[in-house]
N, C-alpha and C positions, 0 to 999 in steps of 0.2 A: 642836527646842529648841537654841538656840545657847548657847555658854559665856557666863558672866556679863557679859563686856564688851558683848555685844549683847543682853542679856536683857530680856525683857518680864516683867512680874509673872506668875509661874507658881507653882502649887501642886504640890509633889511629895508624893504620897500614900504614906505608909508602909504596909507590909503590914497592920499592925493596923487602920489606917483602911479599907483596901480590904476586909478581912474583915468589919468592922462594916458597911460600906456594902452589901455583898452580902447580909448577914443582914437588913438593913433592907428591901431590895428583896424578898428571898424571903418575909419575914414580912408584907409589904405594910404596913409601918409607917414613920413618919417619926421618926427618932432623931437623935442628934448629927451623924452623918456626912452624912445628907441635908440637914439644916438648914444645916450649914456650906457645902455646895456651893450650895444655893439662895440663901444670903446673898451669895455671891460669884460670880454667874453670868458675869461678864466675864473672870474669871481662868482661863486654860486649866489643866487638871489633867493631870499626867503621872505615870508610875510608873517606877521603876528596873527594869531587867531582873532585878535581884535580887528585887524585890518580886514580879514575875511568877513567878519560880521558887518562891518561898515560898508564894504564893497557890495555884499549881497543885497543890501537894502535897495539898491538901484535896479534890481532885476525881479521879474515875476517868476522866471524859470531858474531853479537851482541847477538844472542841467547846463544852462549857459554859463552860470557862475563856475561850476566845476570844470567845464571845458577850458575856460580861460585860466583859472587858478591852478590847474593841474601842473603847470610848468614850474611852480614854485613849491618849496618846502613850507609847510605851515607849522609855525612854532607855537606850542601850547604855553599857557601861563604856568608858573611854578612858584614854589615858596621863595626861591632865590630872586625871581623877578618881583614878587610881591614886596619883599623886604627892600629891594633896590628902589622900587616905586615909592614906597613910604618915605624912605630916606631922602630921595630926590625932591619930592614934594615939600617935605619939611624944611629943606634947606633953601628952596627957591623963594625969592622975595615976592615973585608973582607966579603962582602955581599954574601948571598946565591944565587944560581940560582933562577930564578923567581918561578918556580913550587915548589922547596924546601921551598922557603920563605912562600908561601901560606900554605903549609902543616904544617910547623913549627908554623906559626901564628895561625892556626886552633887549634893545640894542646895547645898552650899557652892560647888562648881565652877560651877553655873549661876545662883547668886544666887537660888535658889528658896526659897520658904517651905515647910518640911516640916510635914506634918500627920499626927498619929498618936496613939497611946496609950502610947508608951514613954517613961517619965520619964527614962531614961538619956540621951536626946537633950538634955535641959536642961543637961547638963554641957559641951556642946560650945560653945566660944567662937565668936562671930560667926554661929552657926547661928540662923536665924529659925525658931523652932519653935512650933507651935500644938498643944497637947494637947487632945483632945476627951474 
């Protein structure tokens, strides 16, 4: 995934979305996460390295984590994301939690649309956010 200047329409999946998606697959049901991805098949989906860490907390086996996460590109943190994160937090009247701030800054840095269940993201100016 390239920074926003070279960006293609990308969905950045928040941890809340990835957890919901995994639950839908585990339960063999179609819910809001699977419906959203099915409705947007041409848009590549990615996750932040922060989302990977949060998601992995729920598993004993990293093999299970990798099996599920392998369908997504994992975006590393960078200086551009760090500066975007610091600027965003400085400007917000009510700061995001640390992990949410990194995830939102990643979406902003890449011009990606962030998808999740965290209403706090709606406070972030210029963030394209879709709540499921």
